N, C-alpha and C positions, 0 to 999 in steps of 0.2 A: 873297317875303319870308322865309320859313322857311329856305329854304336860304341864302340871305345871312346870316341869324342864326347858323346853324351856322359859316359861315365867320368871323364875328365872334370866336366863341367859341374858334374854332381858332387865330386871331392872337393872342388873349391868353393862349393856353397851357393851354386845357381840354383833357385828354385825351379821345379818342373811341374808342381801340381796345378791342375787344372789345363795343362797344356796338352794338344792333340799329339799323336804320335808323329803326324807330319810337320807340326810346328817345331818339334823337338830336332826332327831330322834336318830343318832347313837352318836352324839355329846351329846346329853342329857342323853342317857343311859350310855355313858363312865363316864359323871359327877356324875351320881347317883352311878355307881359302886365304883368310887374312894370314895364317900362319904358313902358308905355302907348303902345306902336307898333302901329299898325294899317295906316299908309299911307307914312308917310315916316320917316326916321331922325331928322329933326329934332324929331320928337314926343317924343323920349326925355326922360323926367322921372325924378328920383331923390329923395334925401334932402332936398337943398336946396329942390326944388319942392313938398316935404311930400306926395309921393305914397308911401302906404303901404298895401299890399294884403294882405289875409288869404287863406288858401289857397282858401276857397270863392270869393272874388271873383276869383281867379286863373283858376279853373275857368270862371266866367261870362264873363270877358273872352275866354278862348280859345274857348269856344262860339259866342259872339257875333260873332267877328271872323275865326275860321278854320275855320268850317263844321264844327266837332267836335261830338260828343254825349258829352262825358265826364261820368260821373256825379258829382254833388255829393257824394256819399257815398265818392268815392276821394280825398277833400282830402287825406288823409294820404301819398298818394303824391307829391303835390307838394313836400311836406317832406322826406320821406325819399328819394325817388329823383330827381325832375325838378330840383330847386334845389340838391340837396346839394353837389355839386361848386362851383357858383357861389358857394355860401356858403362853402365851404372855401377858395376862392381870394379870399375878399374882395371879390369883385365884386358881390354880392347881400348885404344887410345885413337882419337881422331886427331891427328898431328901431322907433322911435316919433318924434313931433314932439320929445319929451324923450327924448334919447339915454340917460339914466339910468333909464328906465321900466323898471318890474319885468318880469320875463318873463310873467307873467300879466296884464299891463296890457291893457285891452280896445283901447288905440289902437295897440297894437305890430302891426307888419305888415311885408311884405318890400318894399324898395326898393333902388334902385341906388345903390352908392357914389358920391359926388359927382365923384369923377375919372374914373370909368367912364361915368357918365351923360355927362359933356362929351366923353368920347373917342367914345362911340356917336353922338352927335349929328353927328360929323364923317365917319361912315361914307359912302363914295361920294364924297367931295369931294375937292379937290386937296390939302388940308391932311392927309388921313387918314394917309399913311405917315408925316409928320413927327409927328403927335400921338401915333400907335400907337408910334414909336420912344421918344419921350420918356415915355409911359406906362409902357413896359416896361423902362425904363432902370434902375431901382433895384428892380424887382420880380423876384422867383423865381416862374417860373409853376407852377402846380399839377402840370402834366405833369411838370416837372423834380423837383419836390419827390417825386412818388410814384416817379419813376425812382430817386431816391437811395435812398428806403426800400428798393426792391427790391433795390439793389445791396448794401445792409447785410445783407439776408436772404440772399444768395447764398452758397453753399459752395464756396470755391476748391479746386480739384482739379489735381494735376500728373500727367500721363501719363509712361510710362517714358520717351518720347522727349523730354521737357523740355516738351511743349505745356501750355499752361494752359487748363484749362476752368472753367466756373463753373456748378454744379448750383442749382437753386432749393431753397429751405429744406424740410425735412422728414426724418424718420427714414430714409425708404427711401434718400434720396440721401446721408444721413450713412453708411450701410453701404456705398453704391457707392464712396464717397471711400475708405473702409477697404479695401476689396476691391482697389482700384487702387493706394493708396499702402501697404499693409500687406500682403496677400495675394501679389501679383505679385512683389514682391522677394525673397520667401522661397520661391515655388513657381512663379513663372514667369519666372525671370530671363532677359533677352534677349528676352521676348516682345513682342510689338506688339499694342496695343489696336486692334481693327478696328471695334468698335462699343460705343457706349454710349447708352442711351436715358434722357434725365432725364424726370422725372415731369411737366414742363411743356413739354418739347420731345422727342418720340419719337426724332429723328435729330439729337440734340446732336453725336455725334461719329461719322462713319461713314468708313470706308476702302473706299470702293465697288470700285476696281480690284482689291484684294487678295482681297475677297471673291468676286469674279467669277472670279478666277484658281482660286479653291480649288473653284468650281462650288458655291458656297453657294446657298440659296434665295433667293427674291426678298425684297428689304429692304422691300417695301411688306406683307408679311404680318403679321398679326396676332399671331403666336405666337413672335415674336422674343423670345429671352431677354434679361436685362437688361444683361449685358456679354458681348461676344465677344472673345477673346484668342487669337493664334496664335503658337506656337512654331515657328520656321523650322527650327532644327536638328533636332528630334524629329518634326516634321510633326504636331504635336498641336494640336487647335482645342479651346480651353476654353470651354464654354457654361455661364455662370454666373447663377443666379438669385439675386438680393438679396431675402430674405424679410423683409418687415415686417409688412404687412396680408394678402398673396396667399400662396398656398401654397408649398411646396418643389418639387423636382423628385420627383415621385411616378410611379408605373407608368403612368399615363395621359399625364404629360408627356414620360415616356421615350418613349412610343410616338409621340407628336407630333413630338417633335424627330428621332427617328429616320427618321421618314417624310419630313420636310423636309430631311435631311442625306443622304438615301441615294445621291445623286450626287457629294457632297463628297469631294474626293480626300485629305482629312486625316483622321486618326484622332481621334475625338472623346472628350474628358474632360468628364463632367458633375460640375458643382459647386453644391451649395447652400450659401448663406452667411447667416449670422444674426449679429446685433449682441451677442447674450447667450447664456449656456446656458439661462436661463429662457426666452427665445424658441425655442431648439432644443428643449426639452422639450415645448413646445406642439404640435410638428409631428413629432416623432421617429417616430411609428408609421406616418407616411405617406411616410416617404423611401424612394425606390427603391433596390433593390439594385444593386450594381455603380456606385455613384455616390460622390461625395465631399461632405464636409461640413466647412465652415471657419467657427469662431466668432471674431468680432473680438476679443472681450474675452480670447481665449486664442490670440493670432495665431501661435504657434509650433507648434501642433498641428493635425494633421486627423484626422478620424473616417472610417475607410473601412468602408463598408457593403458586406461580404462581398468575395469575390475573393481570388485566389492571389496577390496582390502588392499594392504600396503605390500610390501615386498614379501613375496612367496610363490609357490608353484600354483598354477590354475589346472583344473580338471582338464584332462586331454579330451 
């Protein structure tokens, strides 16, 4: 019954990505409790049947019917976790016999929306598909609503070769966008981006064949820099760190990267990037010698930490 309840919620567009098996079970059991289902789907009741359950009553139903031992003191989890998405989707309502009842009205409780209760009663029957299609016809699934929100929060990025990427929101990825679209046209013309790690997807963009040809270290390694760029004409490999909350390329980081690239056939250029001068000042004392610093708010300038020349690799 619980597994089937999860299926029902999937069919009506409740997202389950990232949820643990236990959290899915609790969401399904809370849904079944609100509906009053313990044996068959025909048992489903909702607002029109005047079934309104408070959170502690939902816990009691779950314990009595699904062999659980949930503490009555965890009633707040029902509201804040187990039923949250169902309420957001409009499938479960926090209401009373009088729909205009105040939020603190003692008769108020959780109930199935009338159209959802009718749909649930048809699960497993020959009419289920038709009923589901009619139910979803003019409804935007919560899964789609959340995906649209995530799309709005994405940061569009265009690589030098014209390929479009989308970073998740955040200052770190804003800086990575600046590196690709502002730093590279100035200091890496004609370069190819071989790797970009997004905060939400470590392998957002990878040119694995190119990296293997350069005898680069394994991509599964936890010490990958944020961005890797290759200049085919000069045989320079840029290892770029975008600094927001984590540190710059310091002496320890240099040793790590040199060890990981000791068999690489390209010459290495180390670059630490910052959004602002203020951010740079926070980390300035830690930056390693023989590396480069680029600041996005002053994109036409580089800061060279020591060395007998400007931008370029130093002898290992």
